[in-house]
C-alpha positions, 0 to 999 in steps of 0.5 A, spaced: 576 781 740 583 780 742 585 787 740 579 790 743 581 787 749 588 790 749 586 797 748 581 797 753 586 794 758 591 799 756 586 805 757 584 802 764 591 801 766 592 808 764 586 811 768 589 807 774 596 810 774 593 817 773 588 816 779 594 813 783 598 819 782 593 824 783 592 821 790 599 821 792 599 829 789 593 830 794 596 827 800 603 831 799 598 837 798 594 836 804 600 834 809 604 840 807 604 846 812 601 852 809 601 859 813 595 863 813 595 869 809 593 874 813 591 881 809 591 888 811 584 889 808 579 884 806 574 885 800 566 885 801 563 878 800 556 876 799 554 869 802 548 866 797 544 861 800 539 858 795 533 855 798 526 851 797 522 848 802 529 847 807 525 849 814 528 842 817 535 845 816 534 852 816 535 854 823 542 850 824 544 853 817 543 860 819 545 860 826 552 857 823 552 863 818 551 868 824 557 865 827 562 867 821 568 871 822 570 875 817 574 882 817 571 885 812 564 887 809 560 880 809 552 880 808 548 873 808 542 873 803 537 867 804 534 866 797 527 863 798 525 860 792 517 860 793 518 855 799 511 853 802 514 850 809 517 855 814 523 857 811 520 864 810 518 864 817 525 862 819 529 866 815 525 873 817 526 871 824 534 871 823 533 877 819 530 881 824 535 879 829 542 879 825 543 886 821 547 882 816 542 876 815 537 878 809 531 874 807 530 875 800 523 872 796 525 870 789 520 871 784 517 865 781 520 864 774 523 858 770 527 854 769 526 852 776 533 850 780 539 853 783 542 857 777 536 861 776 536 863 784 543 864 784 543 869 778 537 873 781 542 873 787 547 876 783 542 881 780 541 884 787 548 884 790 554 888 789 560 886 793 566 884 790 566 877 791 560 872 793 560 865 796 555 860 795 553 855 801 547 850 800 541 850 804 543 845 809 551 847 810 554 849 816 560 853 815 566 853 820 567 860 822 573 862 818 571 858 812 569 865 808 576 868 811 580 862 808 577 862 801 578 870 800 585 869 803 587 863 798 583 867 792 587 874 793 594 871 794 593 866 787 594 869 781 589 869 776 584 866 781 576 867 779 575 865 787 577 859 791 574 852 793 573 849 800 572 842 803 565 839 804 565 835 810 559 830 812 555 832 818 551 825 818 556 820 817 555 815 822 547 815 821 548 808 817 552 805 811 550 809 806 552 815 809 558 812 811 560 811 804 558 817 801 562 821 806 568 816 804 567 818 797 567 825 799 573 825 802 577 822 796 574 827 791 573 833 795 580 832 799 585 828 795 583 828 788 581 836 789 588 837 792 592 832 787 589 836 781 591 843 784 598 840 786 599 837 779 596 841 774 593 847 778 586 845 776 580 846 781 573 844 781 567 848 784 564 843 788 557 847 788 557 849 795 563 852 800 566 856 794 568 863 793 567 867 786 569 874 784 563 877 781 566 881 775 569 874 772 562 871 773 558 876 770 563 877 764 562 870 762 554 870 762 553 868 769 550 861 771 547 857 765 540 856 767 539 849 764 545 846 767 543 841 773 550 841 775 551 848 775 558 848 779 561 843 773 559 847 768 561 854 771 568 850 772 569 849 765 567 856 762 571 859 767 577 855 766 576 856 758 577 863 760 583 863 763 582 863 770 584 859 776 580 856 782 585 854 787 583 849 793 583 851 800 582 845 804 582 848 811 576 852 809 571 847 811 563 846 811 559 841 814 553 838 810 548 833 810 548 827 805 542 823 803 540 818 809 536 813 804 537 810 798 531 813 794 534 820 796 541 818 794 538 815 787 534 821 786 540 826 788 545 822 783 541 822 777 540 829 777 548 830 778 549 825 772 543 828 768 547 835 769 553 832 767 551 829 761 548 836 759 555 838 760 558 833 756 553 835 750 555 842 751 563 840 751 562 836 745 559 842 741 564 848 744 571 849 741 573 853 747 572 848 752 577 844 749 583 849 750 588 849 755 586 847 762 579 847 760 581 841 756 583 837 762 576 839 765 573 836 759 576 830 759 576 829 767 568 829 766 568 824 761 572 819 765 569 820 772 561 820 769 562 816 763 568 811 763 568 810 770 562 806 770 563 803 763 570 800 765 567 798 772 562 794 768 567 791 763 572 789 769 566 785 771 565 782 765 573 781 764 573 777 771 567 773 769 570 771 762 576 769 765 573 765 771 570 761 765 575 761 760 572 765 755 579 769 754 585 766 751 590 763 756 595 769 755 590 774 756 586 771 762 592 772 768 592 780 766 585 781 766 584 778 773 590 782 775 586 788 772 580 787 776 584 786 782 588 792 781 582 796 780 580 794 787 586 795 790 587 802 787 580 804 789 580 801 796 587 805 797 584 811 795 579 811 800 583 808 806 588 814 804 583 819 805 581 816 812 588 817 814 589 824 812 582 826 815 584 822 821 578 818 821 580 811 821 576 807 825 574 799 824 568 801 822 570 806 817 576 801 814 571 796 813 566 800 809 572 802 805 574 795 804 566 793 801 565 799 797 568 797 791 563 791 791 557 795 793 557 803 793 561 803 787 556 798 783 551 803 784 554 808 779 553 803 773 545 803 774 545 810 776 549 812 769 544 807 765 538 810 769 540 818 767 542 816 760 535 813 759 532 819 762 536 824 758 535 821 752 528 821 752 526 827 755 532 832 752 534 829 746 527 825 743 522 830 747 526 836 747 524 838 754 527 842 759 529 837 765 527 840 771 530 841 778 529 835 783 530 837 790 534 833 795 530 831 801 533 834 808 533 830 814 533 833 821 540 835 823 544 831 828 550 833 832 557 833 828 561 827 830 
């Protein structure tokens, strides 16, 4: 038992040190001044927006798309996947008003989900690059331009990854916590990993990709619910880079109710469990930088929740003298350091993103005890669904659409 305890504690300490280093690297990358790389000419770009029953947000989304400023050819395609609300009506009205916005009715097909729709979007467009935005996104006018400049000035770049910000951050405590999570993983962790190891990860939205590269590796995996993570590893295994451009920003809506949040994150976790299964049986996913991405997904989507659970068990065990005295103090220190590192990352993100307020600081201080604990339950729920539906019943797990809410003005 003591040997197992020492092993677990050592691994946990290594993770804490690693995440601390990545955070510091992210701060360094984020505050470094980088002149904008203006180019003599700009390649053609298609904006792909997969949509299914997105009428509540579609007007705001397409308004933002109409304001995109790009020096080269830019076409916007709303890919309507069998919507039964007013998504189509709104899309057609914008297509009539703006020559570069196009409404596309995606034919019915299976499996349902974002990957199939994006593959269809690739089949009807022919630009050199394409950018993916989720249907609730409102990119800033220069978002696409900055992504293209980053990709064109980085050797072996398959595209570029931008920064995702939250529109409805101040709606309630849940949206504040989701916002803080995104500030850490989208701002600091992404920048830190790029700074340290030149490994960027696709974020599902506000991401630019070179068409020929994606087509060469077979397009999107239509069974992948976490299509961005799966594509990241395949691109990296093929030797391509995904540089991070934090100055390319889009604003999106986050779940405002716990039920919506649980459904969304269950889909994400199931998608990453599928990816972990695929990683295990795919040798090319364990080469060079792809190896790092594979380990990253294992640590984020599996070990984090498991070690979080272990840290609580250690803490409770120490309080009730279940461990030998020689281990009690280190175990307690491990629990406290977990809290300190986790909270420091959140507060660091607030400082870098210039969103320090009393409410946000209080949110950061309580997130470890509240929001972080949800991931233990989410992992258990997702693993049970995945085990039953995919591994036992051999079913294709369907796409579960995230509910949208009426947009509020950006804070």
